[in-house]
C-alpha positions as CSV (number, residue, x, y, z in Angstrom):
1,M,91.6,126.3,112.5
2,T,90.4,123.4,110.3
3,T,90.6,120.2,111.8
4,I,91.0,116.7,109.6
5,L,90.2,113.6,111.4
6,L,91.6,110.5,109.6
7,A,89.8,107.4,110.9
8,R,90.9,103.9,110.2
9,H,88.2,101.7,108.9
10,G,86.6,99.2,111.3
11,Q,87.7,95.7,111.6
12,A,87.7,94.1,108.1
13,S,87.9,90.2,107.4
14,F,91.6,89.7,107.7
15,G,92.6,86.1,106.5
16,Q,89.3,85.7,104.6
17,E,89.2,85.5,100.9
18,N,87.6,88.8,100.7
19,Y,89.3,91.1,103.1
20,D,87.4,94.2,101.9
21,R,84.3,93.6,104.1
22,L,83.7,94.8,107.5
23,S,83.1,92.3,110.2
24,E,80.3,92.4,112.5
25,L,82.6,94.1,115.1
26,G,84.1,96.3,112.5
27,E,80.4,97.8,111.9
28,T,80.1,98.0,115.8
29,Q,83.3,100.0,116.1
30,A,82.3,102.7,113.4
31,K,78.9,103.1,115.3
32,M,80.4,103.5,118.4
33,L,82.7,106.3,117.0
34,G,79.5,108.0,115.9
35,Q,77.8,107.7,119.1
36,H,80.9,108.9,120.9
37,Y,81.1,111.9,118.6
38,A,77.4,112.7,118.9
39,N,77.5,112.4,122.8
40,T,80.6,114.6,123.0
41,Q,78.9,117.2,120.5
42,R,81.7,117.1,118.3
43,R,80.3,118.6,115.1
44,I,81.2,116.8,111.8
45,D,81.0,119.1,108.7
46,A,81.8,116.9,106.2
47,I,82.7,113.2,105.7
48,F,84.8,111.7,103.0
49,T,85.9,108.0,102.2
50,G,88.2,106.2,99.9
51,N,86.5,103.9,97.3
52,L,87.2,100.6,99.2
53,V,83.9,98.8,100.6
54,R,85.3,98.6,104.1
55,Q,86.1,102.5,104.1
56,Q,82.5,103.3,102.8
57,D,80.7,101.0,105.0
58,S,82.5,102.5,108.0
59,A,81.1,105.8,107.1
60,R,77.7,104.5,106.8
61,H,77.9,103.0,110.2
62,F,79.4,105.9,111.6
63,W,76.5,107.9,110.3
64,Q,74.0,105.5,111.8
65,G,75.5,106.0,115.1
66,Y,76.0,109.7,114.9
67,Q,72.9,111.1,113.2
68,P,70.4,109.9,115.7
69,F,72.4,110.8,118.8
70,A,73.2,114.0,117.3
71,Q,69.5,115.0,116.7
72,A,68.7,114.1,120.4
73,N,71.5,115.9,122.0
74,N,71.7,119.1,119.6
75,D,69.2,120.4,117.2
76,D,71.8,122.5,115.6
77,M,73.9,119.5,114.7
78,A,71.0,117.7,113.1
79,I,70.9,120.2,110.2
80,A,74.4,119.4,109.2
81,T,74.4,117.5,106.1
82,A,77.9,116.2,106.4
83,I,77.5,113.4,103.6
84,N,74.9,112.3,101.0
85,F,75.1,108.5,100.3
86,D,73.0,108.8,97.2
87,E,75.8,111.0,95.6
88,H,79.1,109.0,95.4
89,D,81.0,111.5,93.8
90,S,80.4,114.0,96.4
91,Y,82.2,111.9,99.3
92,I,84.4,109.3,97.6
93,L,88.1,110.2,97.2
94,P,90.1,107.2,95.5
95,Q,93.4,108.6,96.7
96,F,92.5,107.5,100.2
97,D,92.4,103.8,99.1
98,E,94.6,101.5,100.7
99,F,97.9,100.1,99.0
100,N,97.3,96.6,97.1
101,H,97.9,94.3,100.0
102,K,97.4,91.1,97.7
103,D,100.2,92.2,95.2
104,V,102.5,93.2,98.2
105,F,102.0,89.9,99.8
106,V,102.2,87.5,97.0
107,K,105.3,89.3,95.3
108,S,107.2,89.6,98.7
109,V,107.0,86.1,99.9
110,G,109.8,84.7,97.9
111,D,109.8,80.9,99.4
112,F,106.5,80.2,97.5
113,D,106.0,80.0,93.5
114,N,102.1,80.9,93.7
115,Q,99.2,81.7,95.8
116,A,98.3,78.2,96.4
117,E,101.5,77.2,98.1
118,I,101.1,80.3,100.4
119,S,97.8,79.2,101.3
120,A,98.8,75.8,102.0
121,E,101.6,76.9,104.1
122,I,99.2,79.2,106.5
123,A,96.6,76.2,106.7
124,N,99.0,74.0,107.8
125,A,100.6,75.9,110.3
126,Q,99.9,75.2,114.0
127,S,98.5,78.7,114.3
128,P,97.2,79.7,110.9
129,N,96.5,83.4,111.8
130,R,100.0,83.8,113.6
131,R,101.7,82.2,110.2
132,L,99.6,84.6,108.1
133,A,100.9,87.5,110.1
134,E,104.5,86.6,110.1
135,L,104.4,86.3,106.3
136,F,102.5,89.6,106.1
137,D,105.1,91.1,108.1
138,Q,107.8,90.0,105.9
139,A,106.1,91.1,102.8
140,M,105.5,94.6,104.5
141,Q,109.4,94.9,105.3
142,R,110.1,94.1,101.8
143,W,107.9,96.6,100.3
144,H,108.9,99.3,102.6
145,G,112.7,98.6,102.1
146,G,112.9,100.2,98.7
147,N,115.2,97.6,96.9
148,N,112.4,95.8,94.7
149,D,110.1,98.9,93.8
150,Q,109.9,97.5,90.5
151,D,108.3,94.3,91.5
152,Y,105.2,96.1,92.5
153,I,102.0,97.5,90.9
154,E,102.6,100.4,93.3
155,S,105.7,100.8,95.2
156,W,106.2,102.3,98.5
157,P,107.4,105.6,97.0
158,K,104.5,105.9,94.5
159,F,101.9,105.1,97.4
160,N,103.5,107.7,99.7
161,E,103.2,110.3,97.0
162,R,99.6,109.3,96.6
163,A,98.8,109.6,100.4
164,Q,100.1,113.0,100.4
165,Q,98.1,114.1,97.5
166,A,95.0,112.7,99.2
167,L,95.7,115.1,102.1
168,E,96.0,117.9,99.6
169,Q,92.7,116.8,97.9
170,V,90.9,117.3,101.1
171,R,92.3,120.5,101.7
172,T,91.1,121.6,98.3
173,K,87.7,120.1,98.9
174,I,87.3,122.3,102.2
175,A,88.1,125.1,100.2
176,D,85.7,124.5,97.5
177,M,82.9,123.7,100.0
178,C,83.6,127.3,101.6
179,L,83.7,125.7,105.2
180,D,84.6,127.9,107.9
181,Q,87.8,128.1,109.6
182,N,86.4,126.1,112.6
183,S,85.2,123.3,110.6
184,T,85.9,119.5,111.2
185,V,86.4,117.2,108.4
186,L,86.2,113.3,109.0
187,V,87.9,110.9,106.4
188,F,87.5,107.2,106.5
189,T,90.5,105.5,104.9
190,S,93.1,103.0,105.9
191,G,96.2,102.4,108.0
192,G,98.7,102.7,105.3
193,V,97.2,106.0,104.2
194,I,97.1,107.3,107.7
195,A,100.8,106.0,108.5
196,A,102.2,107.5,105.3
197,I,100.6,111.1,106.1
198,T,101.8,111.2,109.6
199,A,105.4,110.2,108.9
200,Q,105.5,112.9,106.4
201,L,104.1,115.3,108.9
202,L,106.9,114.1,111.4
203,S,109.6,114.4,108.6
204,Q,110.2,110.5,108.8
205,G,110.5,107.9,106.2
206,S,109.1,104.4,105.1
207,Q,110.3,102.6,108.3
208,T,108.5,105.0,110.4
209,A,105.4,104.8,108.7
210,Y,105.6,101.0,108.7
211,Q,105.8,101.2,112.5
212,L,103.0,103.4,112.8
213,N,100.8,101.3,110.6
214,K,101.5,98.3,112.7
215,S,100.0,100.4,115.7
216,L,96.7,101.9,114.4
217,V,93.7,100.4,115.8
218,N,90.4,100.0,113.8
219,T,88.5,103.1,113.9
220,G,91.3,105.0,115.7
221,V,91.3,108.6,114.8
222,T,94.4,110.7,113.9
223,S,93.9,114.4,114.0
224,I,95.5,117.1,111.9
225,T,95.1,120.7,112.1
226,L,95.1,123.3,109.2
227,K,96.5,126.6,109.9
228,S,98.2,129.2,107.8
229,H,97.9,126.8,104.9
230,R,100.2,124.3,106.8
231,A,99.2,121.1,108.2
232,H,100.2,120.0,111.8
233,L,99.7,116.5,113.7
234,L,97.5,117.3,116.5
235,S,96.9,113.6,117.8
236,L,97.6,110.0,116.7
237,N,95.5,106.9,117.0
238,E,93.0,108.1,119.5
239,Y,90.5,105.3,120.4
240,S,88.9,106.2,123.5
241,H,85.4,105.3,122.1
242,L,86.5,101.7,122.1
243,F,88.4,101.7,125.1
244,S,85.9,102.9,127.5
245,E,83.5,100.1,126.4
246,G,86.0,97.5,127.0
247,K,89.1,96.2,125.4
248,Q,87.5,93.5,123.4
249,F,86.4,96.3,121.2
250,V,90.0,97.2,120.5
251,T,91.5,95.6,117.3
252,W,94.4,96.1,115.0
253,R,93.2,93.6,112.2
């Protein structure tokens, strides 16, 4: 059976002006995943990413960790051309992009009139990072709630629909590439997409997806198997490649 591995990107720049950029730790986390798969001889037959910088860079750093170790451990693995970074169209699937968190955040924080007031509230808080997390949690609750869908560029129902389409697109790619039935495909995406797909596989709704999203670790991997044209959840948020090296490598934001 074919296995699809949905990996959340490495730690990005939460709280910074440009979130869509891996931190140094995020780069290390992606390399650690690559080294872990190489050391355990986990063959990866194809790699895809969303269109976001943090997703693409996670794949690049994964490959830096995976390829040399794979070559050293198993010559057969080295011949696998899982990804060609020179051909963007061959591995980028925009359906795996995260929701527009800026839109969700700004439109959901009703006590403030503009972004400047939100920034001032966070900056003046005793613990800015904690206050940012509180406000973001409020924003996510509102977005998932379903009572204000018209306010957003992409409402939760529309985003959820896109996430399910993303999984179907991978299945189509697998068929087009004529990969064998025991192939393994790795996709670097974001927490919201993984949570939406997982909740659907569990026949659950938006609130379950939100709770799942909060639990997903940077570079944590969710495994899905394809058998008889049906998708099944095999494992959720696996991150032993980080935990075995120390708790300091395990992050959620």
